[in-house]
C-alpha positions as a LaTeX table, in Angstrom:
\begin{tabular}{lrrr}
\hline
Residue & $x$ (\AA) & $y$ (\AA) & $z$ (\AA) \\
\hline
Unk1 & 156.95 & 142.58 & 137.59 \\
Unk2 & 156.26 & 139.51 & 135.54 \\
Unk3 & 153.29 & 137.21 & 135.52 \\
Unk4 & 150.69 & 135.32 & 133.59 \\
Unk5 & 147.09 & 136.30 & 133.19 \\
Unk6 & 144.67 & 133.41 & 133.20 \\
Unk7 & 141.85 & 134.58 & 130.94 \\
Unk8 & 138.43 & 132.97 & 131.18 \\
Unk9 & 135.45 & 133.71 & 128.96 \\
Unk10 & 133.24 & 136.51 & 130.23 \\
Unk11 & 130.32 & 134.10 & 130.62 \\
Unk12 & 132.28 & 131.52 & 132.62 \\
Unk13 & 130.93 & 132.49 & 136.06 \\
Unk14 & 127.56 & 130.67 & 135.95 \\
Unk15 & 126.68 & 130.03 & 132.30 \\
Unk16 & 124.29 & 127.17 & 133.10 \\
Unk17 & 122.66 & 128.82 & 136.10 \\
Unk18 & 119.49 & 130.05 & 134.40 \\
Unk19 & 119.87 & 128.30 & 131.07 \\
Unk20 & 116.51 & 126.66 & 130.26 \\
Unk21 & 117.59 & 123.94 & 127.83 \\
Unk22 & 119.31 & 121.56 & 130.21 \\
Unk23 & 120.09 & 118.01 & 129.07 \\
Unk24 & 118.70 & 115.22 & 131.25 \\
Unk25 & 121.14 & 112.31 & 131.43 \\
Unk26 & 119.28 & 109.01 & 131.52 \\
Unk27 & 122.07 & 106.96 & 129.91 \\
Unk28 & 125.42 & 107.51 & 128.15 \\
Unk29 & 123.42 & 107.86 & 124.94 \\
Unk30 & 122.06 & 111.19 & 126.22 \\
Unk31 & 125.62 & 112.53 & 126.43 \\
Unk32 & 126.63 & 111.09 & 123.07 \\
Unk33 & 123.62 & 112.62 & 121.33 \\
Unk34 & 124.31 & 116.05 & 122.82 \\
Unk35 & 127.96 & 115.89 & 121.74 \\
Unk36 & 126.91 & 114.96 & 118.19 \\
Unk37 & 124.26 & 117.69 & 118.03 \\
Unk38 & 126.16 & 120.41 & 119.92 \\
Unk39 & 125.67 & 123.04 & 117.17 \\
Unk40 & 121.88 & 122.87 & 117.49 \\
Unk41 & 120.56 & 126.40 & 118.07 \\
Unk42 & 118.73 & 125.29 & 121.23 \\
Unk43 & 122.11 & 125.03 & 122.97 \\
Unk44 & 123.17 & 128.61 & 122.25 \\
Unk45 & 123.02 & 131.11 & 125.08 \\
Unk46 & 120.73 & 134.14 & 124.95 \\
Unk47 & 123.35 & 136.35 & 123.31 \\
Unk48 & 124.31 & 133.71 & 120.77 \\
Unk49 & 128.04 & 133.91 & 121.48 \\
Unk50 & 128.57 & 130.49 & 123.11 \\
Unk51 & 127.23 & 126.94 & 123.16 \\
Unk52 & 126.07 & 125.53 & 126.51 \\
Unk53 & 125.82 & 121.79 & 127.11 \\
Unk54 & 124.34 & 121.86 & 130.61 \\
Unk55 & 123.75 & 118.33 & 131.91 \\
Unk56 & 121.59 & 117.28 & 134.83 \\
Unk57 & 120.57 & 113.96 & 136.36 \\
Unk58 & 118.07 & 112.59 & 138.86 \\
Unk59 & 120.76 & 110.36 & 140.37 \\
Unk60 & 123.68 & 111.37 & 142.54 \\
Unk61 & 125.57 & 108.23 & 141.48 \\
Unk62 & 127.92 & 108.35 & 138.50 \\
Unk63 & 126.65 & 106.86 & 135.29 \\
Unk64 & 128.66 & 104.06 & 133.68 \\
Unk65 & 130.07 & 104.83 & 130.24 \\
Unk66 & 130.90 & 101.85 & 128.04 \\
Unk67 & 132.85 & 103.64 & 125.32 \\
Unk68 & 134.88 & 106.76 & 124.69 \\
Unk69 & 132.84 & 109.92 & 124.10 \\
Unk70 & 134.21 & 112.59 & 121.76 \\
Unk71 & 133.51 & 116.19 & 120.86 \\
Unk72 & 135.57 & 118.06 & 118.27 \\
Unk73 & 134.65 & 121.74 & 118.18 \\
Unk74 & 134.53 & 122.81 & 114.54 \\
Unk75 & 132.14 & 125.70 & 115.19 \\
Unk76 & 133.13 & 129.34 & 115.52 \\
Unk77 & 131.94 & 129.46 & 119.15 \\
Unk78 & 133.30 & 128.20 & 122.47 \\
Unk79 & 131.51 & 125.16 & 123.91 \\
Unk80 & 130.84 & 124.99 & 127.63 \\
Unk81 & 130.22 & 121.57 & 129.27 \\
Unk82 & 128.87 & 121.37 & 132.82 \\
Unk83 & 127.15 & 118.93 & 135.17 \\
Unk84 & 128.50 & 115.51 & 134.13 \\
Unk85 & 129.05 & 112.78 & 136.72 \\
Unk86 & 130.34 & 109.70 & 134.90 \\
Unk87 & 132.76 & 106.79 & 135.25 \\
Unk88 & 134.21 & 104.22 & 132.89 \\
Unk89 & 132.99 & 100.70 & 132.66 \\
Unk90 & 135.66 & 98.07 & 133.37 \\
Unk91 & 135.72 & 97.14 & 129.68 \\
Unk92 & 136.94 & 100.59 & 128.57 \\
Unk93 & 140.73 & 100.48 & 128.32 \\
Unk94 & 143.38 & 102.05 & 126.11 \\
Unk95 & 141.09 & 104.98 & 125.34 \\
Unk96 & 140.09 & 108.23 & 127.04 \\
Unk97 & 136.74 & 108.44 & 128.76 \\
Unk98 & 136.29 & 111.90 & 127.18 \\
Unk99 & 138.13 & 113.01 & 124.06 \\
Unk100 & 138.01 & 116.72 & 123.14 \\
Unk101 & 139.52 & 118.39 & 120.08 \\
Unk102 & 139.24 & 121.28 & 117.65 \\
Unk103 & 140.68 & 124.77 & 117.38 \\
Unk104 & 137.89 & 126.59 & 119.23 \\
Unk105 & 137.72 & 126.34 & 123.03 \\
Unk106 & 135.90 & 123.61 & 124.92 \\
Unk107 & 135.53 & 124.59 & 128.59 \\
Unk108 & 134.92 & 121.56 & 130.81 \\
Unk109 & 133.69 & 122.91 & 134.16 \\
Unk110 & 132.04 & 121.58 & 137.34 \\
Unk111 & 132.09 & 117.93 & 136.31 \\
Unk112 & 133.23 & 114.70 & 137.93 \\
Unk113 & 134.68 & 111.71 & 136.15 \\
Unk114 & 136.36 & 108.56 & 137.39 \\
Unk115 & 137.81 & 105.41 & 135.91 \\
Unk116 & 137.20 & 101.82 & 136.95 \\
Unk117 & 140.94 & 101.25 & 137.39 \\
Unk118 & 144.29 & 102.89 & 136.76 \\
Unk119 & 145.12 & 100.33 & 134.09 \\
Unk120 & 145.51 & 101.89 & 130.62 \\
Unk121 & 142.82 & 104.53 & 131.01 \\
Unk122 & 142.76 & 108.29 & 130.46 \\
Unk123 & 140.12 & 110.40 & 132.14 \\
Unk124 & 140.06 & 113.26 & 129.65 \\
Unk125 & 142.24 & 114.02 & 126.64 \\
Unk126 & 142.63 & 117.52 & 125.22 \\
Unk127 & 143.79 & 117.76 & 121.60 \\
Unk128 & 143.82 & 120.77 & 119.33 \\
Unk129 & 144.06 & 124.17 & 120.98 \\
Unk130 & 142.81 & 126.39 & 123.81 \\
Unk131 & 140.62 & 123.94 & 125.74 \\
Unk132 & 140.22 & 124.24 & 129.50 \\
Unk133 & 139.40 & 122.01 & 132.48 \\
Unk134 & 138.28 & 123.89 & 135.60 \\
Unk135 & 136.49 & 123.23 & 138.90 \\
Unk136 & 136.24 & 119.50 & 138.14 \\
Unk137 & 137.28 & 116.27 & 139.85 \\
Unk138 & 139.19 & 113.49 & 138.07 \\
Unk139 & 140.20 & 110.31 & 139.88 \\
Unk140 & 141.27 & 106.67 & 139.65 \\
Unk141 & 142.53 & 106.81 & 136.05 \\
Unk142 & 145.85 & 105.80 & 134.57 \\
Unk143 & 146.24 & 109.46 & 133.53 \\
Unk144 & 143.78 & 111.98 & 134.91 \\
Unk145 & 144.13 & 114.60 & 132.16 \\
Unk146 & 146.34 & 114.24 & 129.09 \\
Unk147 & 147.24 & 117.23 & 126.90 \\
Unk148 & 148.20 & 116.81 & 123.24 \\
Unk149 & 148.03 & 120.32 & 121.87 \\
Unk150 & 148.76 & 123.98 & 122.49 \\
Unk151 & 147.61 & 126.67 & 124.91 \\
Unk152 & 145.49 & 124.35 & 127.05 \\
Unk153 & 144.60 & 125.25 & 130.64 \\
Unk154 & 144.21 & 122.66 & 133.37 \\
Unk155 & 142.92 & 124.89 & 136.13 \\
Unk156 & 141.93 & 126.61 & 138.20 \\
Unk157 & 140.33 & 124.70 & 141.06 \\
Unk158 & 140.47 & 121.13 & 139.80 \\
Unk159 & 140.89 & 118.18 & 142.17 \\
Unk160 & 143.00 & 115.53 & 140.43 \\
Unk161 & 143.83 & 112.63 & 142.71 \\
Unk162 & 144.40 & 108.88 & 143.04 \\
Unk163 & 145.46 & 108.50 & 139.42 \\
Unk164 & 148.62 & 106.91 & 138.10 \\
Unk165 & 149.67 & 110.31 & 136.73 \\
Unk166 & 147.63 & 113.40 & 137.56 \\
Unk167 & 148.30 & 115.58 & 134.50 \\
Unk168 & 150.44 & 114.58 & 131.53 \\
Unk169 & 151.61 & 117.13 & 128.96 \\
Unk170 & 152.31 & 114.66 & 126.15 \\
Unk171 & 152.96 & 117.22 & 123.40 \\
Unk172 & 152.48 & 120.84 & 122.43 \\
Unk173 & 153.51 & 124.09 & 124.07 \\
Unk174 & 152.06 & 126.93 & 126.09 \\
Unk175 & 150.01 & 124.57 & 128.27 \\
Unk176 & 149.23 & 125.77 & 131.80 \\
Unk177 & 148.58 & 123.64 & 134.88 \\
Unk178 & 147.57 & 126.26 & 137.41 \\
Unk179 & 145.95 & 126.52 & 140.86 \\
Unk180 & 144.77 & 122.94 & 141.31 \\
Unk181 & 144.84 & 120.29 & 144.00 \\
Unk182 & 146.96 & 117.48 & 142.54 \\
Unk183 & 147.71 & 114.74 & 145.07 \\
Unk184 & 148.01 & 111.01 & 145.75 \\
Unk185 & 148.84 & 110.25 & 142.12 \\
Unk186 & 151.09 & 107.20 & 142.09 \\
Unk187 & 151.98 & 105.21 & 139.01 \\
Unk188 & 154.45 & 102.88 & 140.73 \\
Unk189 & 152.18 & 101.73 & 143.59 \\
Unk190 & 154.68 & 102.69 & 146.26 \\
Unk191 & 154.51 & 105.35 & 148.96 \\
Unk192 & 156.49 & 107.99 & 147.12 \\
Unk193 & 154.23 & 110.47 & 145.36 \\
Unk194 & 156.80 & 112.03 & 143.04 \\
Unk195 & 156.71 & 115.32 & 141.15 \\
Unk196 & 156.38 & 113.61 & 137.77 \\
Unk197 & 153.48 & 111.49 & 138.99 \\
Unk198 & 151.67 & 114.71 & 139.82 \\
Unk199 & 152.53 & 116.61 & 136.61 \\
Unk200 & 154.52 & 114.87 & 133.89 \\
Unk201 & 156.11 & 116.65 & 130.94 \\
Unk202 & 157.07 & 114.39 & 128.05 \\
Unk203 & 160.31 & 115.12 & 126.21 \\
Unk204 & 159.88 & 118.27 & 124.13 \\
Unk205 & 156.51 & 119.21 & 125.67 \\
Unk206 & 156.07 & 122.82 & 126.77 \\
Unk207 & 159.34 & 123.62 & 124.97 \\
Unk208 & 161.25 & 121.63 & 127.61 \\
Unk209 & 160.62 & 124.34 & 130.19 \\
Unk210 & 163.16 & 124.30 & 133.01 \\
Unk211 & 162.47 & 124.90 & 136.67 \\
Unk212 & 164.28 & 127.82 & 138.33 \\
Unk213 & 167.13 & 127.08 & 140.72 \\
Unk214 & 165.86 & 127.73 & 144.25 \\
Unk215 & 168.13 & 129.13 & 146.96 \\
Unk216 & 167.79 & 128.49 & 150.67 \\
Unk217 & 167.72 & 131.23 & 153.29 \\
Unk218 & 171.52 & 131.21 & 153.48 \\
Unk219 & 171.86 & 131.94 & 149.76 \\
Unk220 & 172.99 & 128.44 & 148.78 \\
Unk221 & 171.34 & 126.15 & 146.23 \\
Unk222 & 168.43 & 124.54 & 148.08 \\
Unk223 & 168.17 & 120.85 & 148.84 \\
Unk224 & 164.99 & 118.95 & 149.71 \\
Unk225 & 163.22 & 120.36 & 152.80 \\
Unk226 & 165.62 & 123.32 & 153.16 \\
Unk227 & 164.36 & 126.54 & 154.73 \\
Unk228 & 164.05 & 129.12 & 151.94 \\
Unk229 & 162.36 & 132.17 & 153.52 \\
Unk230 & 164.09 & 135.34 & 154.71 \\
Unk231 & 162.23 & 137.90 & 156.83 \\
Unk232 & 162.53 & 141.66 & 157.31 \\
Unk233 & 164.83 & 142.79 & 160.10 \\
Unk234 & 163.07 & 142.89 & 163.44 \\
Unk235 & 160.43 & 140.22 & 162.70 \\
Unk236 & 160.65 & 137.62 & 165.46 \\
Unk237 & 157.28 & 135.89 & 165.13 \\
Unk238 & 154.42 & 135.49 & 162.66 \\
Unk239 & 150.94 & 136.99 & 163.05 \\
Unk240 & 147.85 & 134.88 & 163.56 \\
Unk241 & 145.98 & 133.72 & 160.47 \\
Unk242 & 143.28 & 136.37 & 160.98 \\
Unk243 & 145.84 & 139.20 & 161.11 \\
Unk244 & 147.66 & 140.95 & 158.25 \\
Unk245 & 150.47 & 138.67 & 157.04 \\
Unk246 & 154.20 & 139.29 & 156.96 \\
Unk247 & 155.85 & 139.26 & 153.54 \\
Unk248 & 158.66 & 136.70 & 153.51 \\
Unk249 & 161.21 & 136.65 & 150.68 \\
Unk250 & 162.94 & 133.91 & 148.72 \\
Unk251 & 165.27 & 133.90 & 145.73 \\
Unk252 & 165.77 & 131.81 & 142.63 \\
Unk253 & 167.78 & 131.85 & 139.45 \\
Unk254 & 165.87 & 131.60 & 136.19 \\
Unk255 & 166.90 & 129.11 & 133.55 \\
Unk256 & 164.21 & 130.43 & 131.22 \\
Unk257 & 164.21 & 134.20 & 131.01 \\
Unk258 & 160.84 & 135.08 & 132.56 \\
Unk259 & 157.80 & 133.67 & 134.27 \\
Unk260 & 155.68 & 133.40 & 137.37 \\
Unk261 & 156.05 & 131.26 & 140.49 \\
Unk262 & 153.17 & 129.48 & 142.21 \\
Unk263 & 153.50 & 127.92 & 145.68 \\
Unk264 & 151.47 & 124.83 & 146.63 \\
Unk265 & 151.38 & 123.21 & 150.07 \\
Unk266 & 152.15 & 119.49 & 150.15 \\
Unk267 & 149.88 & 118.79 & 153.16 \\
Unk268 & 151.04 & 115.26 & 153.86 \\
Unk269 & 148.85 & 115.37 & 156.97 \\
Unk270 & 145.77 & 115.19 & 154.71 \\
Unk271 & 146.85 & 111.96 & 153.01 \\
Unk272 & 144.73 & 109.03 & 154.22 \\
Unk273 & 146.66 & 106.20 & 155.84 \\
Unk274 & 145.93 & 102.74 & 154.60 \\
Unk275 & 145.24 & 100.52 & 157.59 \\
Unk276 & 148.48 & 99.58 & 159.25 \\
Unk277 & 150.56 & 99.65 & 156.06 \\
Unk278 & 152.49 & 102.88 & 156.40 \\
Unk279 & 152.54 & 105.86 & 158.74 \\
Unk280 & 152.62 & 109.47 & 157.63 \\
Unk281 & 156.32 & 109.58 & 158.44 \\
Unk282 & 156.86 & 106.87 & 155.83 \\
Unk283 & 155.23 & 108.83 & 153.01 \\
Unk284 & 157.30 & 110.87 & 150.58 \\
Unk285 & 155.09 & 113.51 & 148.99 \\
Unk286 & 156.14 & 115.93 & 146.25 \\
Unk287 & 152.77 & 117.00 & 144.82 \\
Unk288 & 150.67 & 120.08 & 145.50 \\
Unk289 & 147.76 & 119.19 & 147.76 \\
Unk290 & 146.63 & 122.78 & 148.30 \\
Unk291 & 147.24 & 125.99 & 146.37 \\
Unk292 & 148.86 & 128.56 & 148.67 \\
Unk293 & 149.89 & 131.70 & 146.79 \\
Unk294 & 151.21 & 133.24 & 143.63 \\
Unk295 & 154.58 & 134.72 & 144.51 \\
Unk296 & 155.05 & 138.43 & 143.91 \\
Unk297 & 158.34 & 138.53 & 142.01 \\
Unk298 & 160.73 & 141.00 & 140.45 \\
Unk299 & 163.32 & 139.84 & 137.92 \\
Unk300 & 166.81 & 141.29 & 137.69 \\
Unk301 & 168.52 & 139.57 & 134.80 \\
Unk302 & 168.39 & 135.86 & 135.58 \\
Unk303 & 167.78 & 136.46 & 139.28 \\
Unk304 & 164.27 & 136.63 & 140.67 \\
Unk305 & 163.38 & 138.00 & 144.09 \\
Unk306 & 159.97 & 136.90 & 145.33 \\
Unk307 & 157.66 & 137.49 & 148.28 \\
Unk308 & 154.80 & 135.46 & 149.73 \\
Unk309 & 152.45 & 136.26 & 152.66 \\
Unk310 & 153.15 & 134.28 & 155.83 \\
Unk311 & 151.10 & 133.70 & 158.98 \\
Unk312 & 151.30 & 131.21 & 161.85 \\
Unk313 & 149.16 & 128.63 & 160.05 \\
Unk314 & 151.70 & 128.29 & 157.22 \\
Unk315 & 154.80 & 128.16 & 159.40 \\
Unk316 & 156.96 & 125.06 & 158.83 \\
Unk317 & 154.63 & 123.65 & 156.18 \\
Unk318 & 156.26 & 121.75 & 153.35 \\
Unk319 & 155.64 & 123.15 & 149.88 \\
Unk320 & 156.55 & 122.86 & 146.21 \\
Unk321 & 156.79 & 125.41 & 143.43 \\
Unk322 & 155.33 & 125.47 & 139.92 \\
Unk323 & 156.85 & 127.77 & 137.32 \\
Unk324 & 154.67 & 129.26 & 134.57 \\
Unk325 & 156.32 & 130.74 & 131.49 \\
Unk326 & 154.17 & 133.15 & 129.42 \\
Unk327 & 155.05 & 131.36 & 126.18 \\
Unk328 & 156.18 & 127.82 & 127.08 \\
Unk329 & 153.56 & 127.03 & 129.77 \\
Unk330 & 153.96 & 125.23 & 133.10 \\
Unk331 & 156.76 & 123.15 & 134.56 \\
Unk332 & 156.43 & 120.10 & 136.74 \\
Unk333 & 156.78 & 120.48 & 140.52 \\
Unk334 & 160.02 & 121.66 & 142.09 \\
Unk335 & 161.85 & 119.96 & 144.92 \\
Unk336 & 160.06 & 120.14 & 148.26 \\
Unk337 & 161.08 & 122.91 & 150.66 \\
Unk338 & 160.13 & 124.24 & 154.09 \\
Unk339 & 158.22 & 127.47 & 154.73 \\
Unk340 & 160.24 & 128.39 & 157.79 \\
Unk341 & 159.28 & 131.04 & 160.28 \\
Unk342 & 161.57 & 133.90 & 161.30 \\
Unk343 & 164.52 & 133.22 & 163.57 \\
Unk344 & 165.24 & 135.20 & 166.73 \\
Unk345 & 166.63 & 138.57 & 165.72 \\
Unk346 & 169.20 & 140.10 & 168.05 \\
Unk347 & 169.03 & 143.74 & 169.06 \\
Unk348 & 170.92 & 146.12 & 166.79 \\
Unk349 & 174.44 & 147.02 & 167.88 \\
Unk350 & 174.76 & 150.04 & 170.15 \\
Unk351 & 177.40 & 152.72 & 170.31 \\
Unk352 & 177.63 & 152.64 & 174.07 \\
Unk353 & 178.50 & 149.42 & 175.91 \\
Unk354 & 175.93 & 148.03 & 178.30 \\
Unk355 & 172.98 & 149.77 & 176.59 \\
Unk356 & 170.04 & 147.78 & 175.20 \\
Unk357 & 167.02 & 149.07 & 173.29 \\
Unk358 & 168.33 & 152.56 & 172.56 \\
Unk359 & 165.72 & 154.47 & 170.58 \\
Unk360 & 166.60 & 156.02 & 167.25 \\
Unk361 & 166.75 & 159.79 & 167.46 \\
Unk362 & 165.78 & 162.22 & 164.72 \\
Unk363 & 168.73 & 164.02 & 163.11 \\
Unk364 & 169.59 & 167.41 & 164.64 \\
Unk365 & 168.39 & 170.54 & 162.91 \\
Unk366 & 170.84 & 172.17 & 160.46 \\
Unk367 & 173.57 & 173.99 & 162.32 \\
Unk368 & 172.85 & 172.23 & 165.58 \\
Unk369 & 175.58 & 169.64 & 165.17 \\
Unk370 & 178.30 & 171.87 & 166.57 \\
Unk371 & 176.28 & 173.29 & 169.43 \\
Unk372 & 176.86 & 172.27 & 173.01 \\
Unk373 & 173.65 & 171.75 & 174.88 \\
Unk374 & 174.87 & 173.06 & 178.18 \\
Unk375 & 175.49 & 169.67 & 179.68 \\
Unk376 & 176.11 & 169.62 & 183.36 \\
Unk377 & 179.60 & 168.66 & 184.45 \\
Unk378 & 179.48 & 167.60 & 188.05 \\
Unk379 & 183.03 & 167.08 & 189.18 \\
Unk380 & 183.79 & 165.36 & 192.42 \\
Unk381 & 187.44 & 164.48 & 192.55 \\
Unk382 & 188.36 & 160.83 & 192.67 \\
Unk383 & 191.29 & 159.50 & 194.64 \\
Unk384 & 194.53 & 159.40 & 192.73 \\
Unk385 & 194.87 & 156.32 & 190.54 \\
Unk386 & 191.16 & 155.36 & 190.69 \\
Unk387 & 188.97 & 155.48 & 187.61 \\
Unk388 & 185.80 & 157.52 & 188.00 \\
Unk389 & 182.42 & 155.79 & 188.03 \\
Unk390 & 180.48 & 156.30 & 184.78 \\
Unk391 & 176.78 & 156.99 & 184.31 \\
Unk392 & 175.25 & 155.82 & 181.01 \\
Unk393 & 171.82 & 157.34 & 180.73 \\
Unk394 & 169.98 & 155.84 & 177.79 \\
Unk395 & 173.09 & 156.00 & 175.67 \\
Unk396 & 172.46 & 159.67 & 174.88 \\
Unk397 & 175.82 & 161.30 & 174.63 \\
Unk398 & 177.01 & 159.74 & 177.87 \\
Unk399 & 180.76 & 159.61 & 177.82 \\
Unk400 & 181.57 & 159.96 & 181.47 \\
Unk401 & 183.89 & 162.84 & 180.73 \\
Unk402 & 184.03 & 165.21 & 183.68 \\
Unk403 & 183.07 & 168.80 & 183.18 \\
Unk404 & 180.24 & 168.43 & 180.65 \\
Unk405 & 179.47 & 166.66 & 177.35 \\
Unk406 & 177.58 & 167.47 & 174.13 \\
Unk407 & 173.90 & 166.84 & 173.47 \\
Unk408 & 172.78 & 167.07 & 177.04 \\
Unk409 & 174.71 & 164.04 & 178.23 \\
Unk410 & 175.77 & 164.10 & 181.84 \\
Unk411 & 179.36 & 163.14 & 182.26 \\
Unk412 & 179.94 & 162.64 & 185.97 \\
Unk413 & 183.19 & 161.80 & 187.64 \\
Unk414 & 182.24 & 160.42 & 191.04 \\
Unk415 & 184.31 & 159.55 & 194.04 \\
Unk416 & 183.60 & 155.95 & 194.87 \\
Unk417 & 184.10 & 156.80 & 198.58 \\
Unk418 & 181.50 & 159.56 & 198.61 \\
Unk419 & 178.71 & 159.28 & 201.15 \\
Unk420 & 175.58 & 157.37 & 200.07 \\
Unk421 & 173.38 & 160.47 & 200.38 \\
Unk422 & 175.72 & 162.53 & 198.17 \\
Unk423 & 175.93 & 159.75 & 195.61 \\
Unk424 & 172.13 & 159.40 & 195.53 \\
Unk425 & 171.64 & 163.13 & 194.97 \\
Unk426 & 174.22 & 163.22 & 192.19 \\
Unk427 & 172.76 & 160.19 & 190.42 \\
Unk428 & 169.22 & 161.57 & 190.60 \\
Unk429 & 170.33 & 164.95 & 189.27 \\
Unk430 & 172.29 & 163.35 & 186.44 \\
Unk431 & 169.36 & 161.20 & 185.34 \\
Unk432 & 166.97 & 164.15 & 185.53 \\
Unk433 & 169.19 & 166.30 & 183.31 \\
Unk434 & 169.67 & 163.47 & 180.84 \\
Unk435 & 165.93 & 162.81 & 180.55 \\
Unk436 & 165.31 & 166.52 & 180.13 \\
Unk437 & 167.85 & 166.69 & 177.31 \\
Unk438 & 166.32 & 163.63 & 175.64 \\
Unk439 & 162.81 & 165.15 & 175.74 \\
Unk440 & 164.11 & 168.39 & 174.23 \\
Unk441 & 165.81 & 166.43 & 171.48 \\
Unk442 & 162.81 & 164.38 & 170.38 \\
Unk443 & 160.01 & 166.88 & 171.14 \\
Unk444 & 157.80 & 167.45 & 168.12 \\
Unk445 & 159.29 & 164.61 & 166.10 \\
Unk446 & 157.04 & 161.91 & 164.55 \\
Unk447 & 157.84 & 158.26 & 165.01 \\
Unk448 & 157.17 & 156.14 & 161.92 \\
Unk449 & 155.34 & 152.85 & 162.43 \\
Unk450 & 156.89 & 149.51 & 161.64 \\
Unk451 & 156.94 & 148.63 & 157.95 \\
Unk452 & 156.10 & 145.05 & 158.90 \\
Unk453 & 152.37 & 144.92 & 159.48 \\
Unk454 & 150.92 & 142.37 & 161.80 \\
Unk455 & 154.30 & 141.16 & 163.02 \\
Unk456 & 155.89 & 141.17 & 166.42 \\
Unk457 & 158.87 & 143.50 & 166.36 \\
Unk458 & 161.53 & 144.13 & 168.96 \\
Unk459 & 160.43 & 146.93 & 171.27 \\
Unk460 & 161.89 & 150.39 & 170.97 \\
Unk461 & 160.98 & 151.97 & 174.29 \\
Unk462 & 163.84 & 153.99 & 175.77 \\
Unk463 & 165.62 & 152.10 & 178.52 \\
Unk464 & 168.12 & 153.60 & 180.91 \\
Unk465 & 170.91 & 151.75 & 182.64 \\
Unk466 & 173.56 & 152.62 & 185.19 \\
Unk467 & 176.99 & 151.23 & 184.51 \\
Unk468 & 178.88 & 151.33 & 187.80 \\
Unk469 & 181.28 & 148.57 & 186.88 \\
Unk470 & 184.22 & 150.92 & 187.13 \\
\hline
\end{tabular}
């Protein structure tokens, strides 16, 4: 099983929670001074293994920033930045609002930044190596987050929306864009929110990572909005969202040799409609509005078989896939596909005609295969040239052969002109003997539960039918 491990620093849970030396933001100068003086010992945590720039403000409104603010980490420690709520002034163009660099990590977490317009602005630029943006919101910029380095992580839990381009990997390799909400990013001002407007990879970035080739449920190369999921045999419906899910499978062919697949829901229904301009049906959305699941995959050569958990709430939702390579980093979004529910599954084929829902029987004990179970042959001669009526009792060894059958089946040759009372007695006796044989056969055996938890599976109660068509 292949996958990526997103590693966060051990202190990343709530580093600023009880930190006493918080920085009060009264103007952009407060931020600039802290960035310039970040190695001051007052900003080190209690164990001395990280630097905490924990900002706070009396205002809930974003503070205007008139120029680009930079921090290049040349220390030997990771720098953690939290609590900023800022936006660019209209005069700031052709420069990033925040510019981070250096070879030691800068972790930008729980912040909000916005631009005054999408024209020639970058929300945050990551240069150098190993920086991370997490649990932050970036909006209304030309590019929300731009990466120009190696081993950066954009994610998890960022909300990057209403930019020209959400995330741009401009250069470098091994950069991950993982478990975010990236939506309504539109550089062309139309109503098609394309994959590359959500996550753009410049030529050569992330080693030109290639998306896998997705297959639809019929095993053919998938097209946009194809159904891709295949369900275990017997699953005819999906469980409710509060019940254990069903594991649905899909397949893809790897272009790069290994990696991990992430599924994001498109959620076009959550896109706001601009008054009267376009309806939801007119939107074309190919960006991940909501993280759904990491697929559980096994690779066999270039083929990858994957499973994801499905419930009613995810049925027929449109989704896209991101592919994460352990060395190259993340791809852009895949084509859009449909998370279809299971189709109606027909009953398994039966040995005896006219029998539905025959239960599976345990195998006979060793040496029992050749034994006759003393079946009752009740022979009542039929008129010459007329076929005897046949009794099929639960499909258990019922052949209709006069004079007895194996495994307790009751083969009865009946005269169609026999009196109703005689026929009734014979039928009742035949059914009784068949049921008795069936109980002897299955007594003491254990029935295994369905392997599909939480799903609705075709019933397996024994059903008995009379076939008097002859």
